[in-house]
C-alpha positions, 0 to 999 in steps of 0.5 A: 732722225738725222744725227748732227754728226761730223759724218753728215756735215763734213766729208771723210776726205776732209777729215783725212786731210785734216788729220794728216796735217795735224799728225805733222803738227804733233811732232813737236816734243811738247806734244810727244811727251804727253805719251811716254811710250811714243816719246821713246819711239820719238827719241829713237827716231831722232837718234837714228836720224843723227846716226845716219847723218854721222854715217855719211861722214864715216862715223858708222854704227851700221850701214847707212842704208840700214840706218836710214831705213830704220829711221824712216820707219820709226818716224812713220811709227810716230806719224801713224800714232799721231794720225790715229789720235788726229783722225779721232780728234778731227771727227770731234772737231768736225762735229764741233764746227757744225755746232759752232755754225748753229750758234748765231749771235743775235739781238735780244729783246731784254725786259725790265721785269717778267711782264709782256708790257714791261719796258724793253731794250734791244741788246746783242746776245753776248751782253746778256747775263744770268737772270735777264728776262727776254721776250722771243716771238715767233720767227726769232732766235732764242738768244741764250740758254734759259728757262721759260717763265711765261708762255708756250710755243713750238721751238725748232731745235734742229740746229742742235739736235738734228731733229726736224720736228719742232718741240713744245716749250712752256713755263712750269713743269719739266719742259721749260728749258730752252737752248740758245741758237734755237728758233721759236716757230709760233706764239711767244716765250718769256725767258729767264737767262740761266747762263753767263756769256761764253758758258752756254750749253752749246759752248760746253757742248762744243768744248767737249766734242772738240776734245779741248778739255778731255782729261785722261780717265782713271782707267786710262791713267792706270793703263798708261802707268802699266805701259810706262813700266813695261817701257822702262823694263825693256829700256833697261834691258836694251841698255845692258845689251850693248856692254854685254855684247862688247864683253861677248865679242871680247870673250869669243874673239869674233863678231862685233858688238850690237849696233845702237841702231839695232838696239833702238829697233829692238826697244821699239819693237818690244815696248807696247807701241801698238796700244801706246799709239792707239790709247788716246784715239780709243778714248776720243773715239768713245766720246765721238761714238756718244756724240754720234748717238746725239749724246754729249758726255761731259767727260771721258770719265762719264763714258768710262763709268758707263762701261762699268754700270751694272744697275740701270734705273729706268723711268716707266713712262717713255722708256719702258712704255710708249708714254701714253696709255691706249685703249685695250678693250671695251666693257659694255654695261648690262643691256648695252650692245657691243656695237652701241657701246663702241659707237658711243665710245668713238663719238665721245672721243672725236673731240679728244685730242689727247693720245688716249682719246685718239687711241679709242677712235682707232680701236673702235675703227680697227676692232669694230669696223667703225670709221672715223667721223667728221664733226662738221658733217655730223652737225653736232656740238662737240665738247673737247677734253680739258684737264678741268672737266676730265671729260670729252663728248658730243651733243648729237640729235638730242643726246649728250654722250660723254667719256671721262674719268670715273668720278667725272662721269659719275657726277655727270650721270648724277646731274642728269638724274641717273646712277652708275650701275653696280656692274659698271663699278665692278668693271671699274675695280677689275680694270684698276686691279690689273693696273689699267686705267678705267674710263666710263662712257655715258649717254645722259643719265644712262651709263654705257660701260667702261673703256680699259686703257693700258700702258703699252710696253715698247716692242723689243724692250723685253729682249733688250732687258734680257740681253742686259741681264746676260751682261750682268746688268740689273734693270729697275723700273721707276714709276709713280704708279701704285704697286699693283700696276707697277708689278704688272708692267714690270712683269710684262717688260721683264725688268728685274725689280721696280720702285712704285709710287717713287718720290725724289727722296726714294730715288735718291735712297735707292741709288745710295743703297745700290752704291753702298753694295758696290754697284755702279748705277745709271739713271735718266731724268728730266725734271728738277725733282730728278736733280738730286738722284742724277747728281748721286748716280754714277752715270746720269743722263739728263734729257735736253728737253729737261730743266736746267737743274737736271742738265747741270746735275747730269754728266751726260745730256741726250739731245734727242731726249729719248729715255731709252738712250740709256741702254745704248749709252751703257753698251757704248761705255762697255764697248770702250772698255772692251776695245781698250782691253782687246788692243792691249792684249793684242799689243803685248801678245805680238811682241813675242814674234818680234822677239823671235825675229830680232833677238837671234838676229842681233846676236847670231854673229857672236853666237852662231847657234842662235840661228836655230831660233830663226824659226821664220827663216828670215834672210839676214839679220838686217832684213829681220830687224827691218821687217820687224820694225816695218810690221810694228809701224804698219800694224798701228795703221791697220788697227786704227779703224778698229780703235775708232769703231770699237770692238764688236760687243755681244750680249755676254757676261764680263767673264765670257767677253774677257775669255773671248777677247783673250782667244781672239786678240791674245791668240791673234796678236801672238800668231799674226806677226809671224806671217806678217814679218815673214812676208815683209822679209821676203819683199825686203829681200826681193827688192834688195833693201837688206 
């Protein structure tokens, strides 16, 4: 499946150029003040620029060349911060543009009432309102979001999901929702419009991935307040250093007061500019990573909440199991040979187009070497499986071979004058006791045996659950099966708990119970009966194939309608939180090296003994200050890829991940600036910039 992401639609070069232009546009005060930390750097850039202009007229705070270089690198620091945010936004806008291209205005056949022969009129799709009934035939675009009220058809949704395989949409059930801009490939659909003009699902998707309505999440706001507090503290400290240096010069009788340019450089290097510059990009990138997985998060809060989830409620069918039961073994009746039973089971399933029926044909072929048959070549009359008869079969050479549910075959055998043997009934009970589904095969009045169908647990799902357990996440399987069947599947899949014979009320009660215990709960759903539980869950992922009620109740929509996507969503959310924490740790830790570079340099003329703190042996006070400012700017752009990609996540507990990140990013942030500033100082000195 080719995801409809920016990377598949627009080249990285175009995104890069767009981000550069946007970086310059964001230099307006109105844009800068949204980020208080970088706004301080922005003001510092303006002040140093003014100081440079004044120095050209003889009003000198420091040497013009030194002021100019500091000013240039401060502007670069602001631009790099803008660039980090802009490139994250550009990816979202590129994705939004590809979605916007898929939204086509078309004419709609609006009916007076929900009947095929009702009077109709052709109207432009933007004129449709909620409640209108439209008829869409094969080859036509669906004009608006809606619910199928009559008909069944295959629909091409690749314009939205990127998935080339068509899907079935039909009235009733949980696959009745359709999205405007998708195309009907066969048959026809009567659709009730469920969205107002300009508020369709596609419109909301575009707004979300474009970032136009992105609000800061609670954790992001809390971190911003912390960064502002750090900034204010260092601002006060730096403001007091100027009168202190003047007093120190007067007392010592030598040296000169610290220049305003040096103090601005010190302030910029000591405040948490690195995380301040990357914080917004990290949040936007989290939303982008969701969209790359074809998941539309309706808010940044939802992505962040996914990182805090510690309980996952997972539907059995389609999530833990393959979704269709498959033939697992044949149990012939007494006096019936294995080969005879296998052949009868295969023949009776040739006309059964259900996944279960096809699995019986494949099992007979693989296990007993029976090749598939062509009905036409056999010259037989076949009886296809229907929900009403719950049987399929074949009439061949005077024989009536049938396969179906226990009660259906029991009636069939009785009609033909036979009885189901006791050993067959015992086999049926044995299969049911193990949580499997029994099907019975008969030839007229003679019962031949039992086919055991088994839920097939997805390959690798047990290992994924084990990884989640290491991260402190509890998995709970939700199923409508009886307790015995549910227990067997839960044990095989490795879930921590299960809820059997689940009703909508029980799902809702289970979520509330976990939340009352302080847990964050995530679940998936696609039906109207899932809507209450989805609305209650902290992270609610609605399937794109599901009903409109389910989509509206969820705070995320999976365009691929893959229930296992919930596992990826939780891991993406945790990666967002880990990335934010890791870069915050790095940003605060690397201030230590800048302190050793700048503070001794600005006071060494007054207190020569401070030269002992010049442990990096930087060439001069000017080169030390300039090198620290350059490093401060370059480290931002060096960390942009990490902010966009996210810190690599491992299957470990939150405590273990915190300890790991403190070692890697805390220690790394402490050590990295020392060689970095030293190398820049050597280069600055070599080319004579300071």
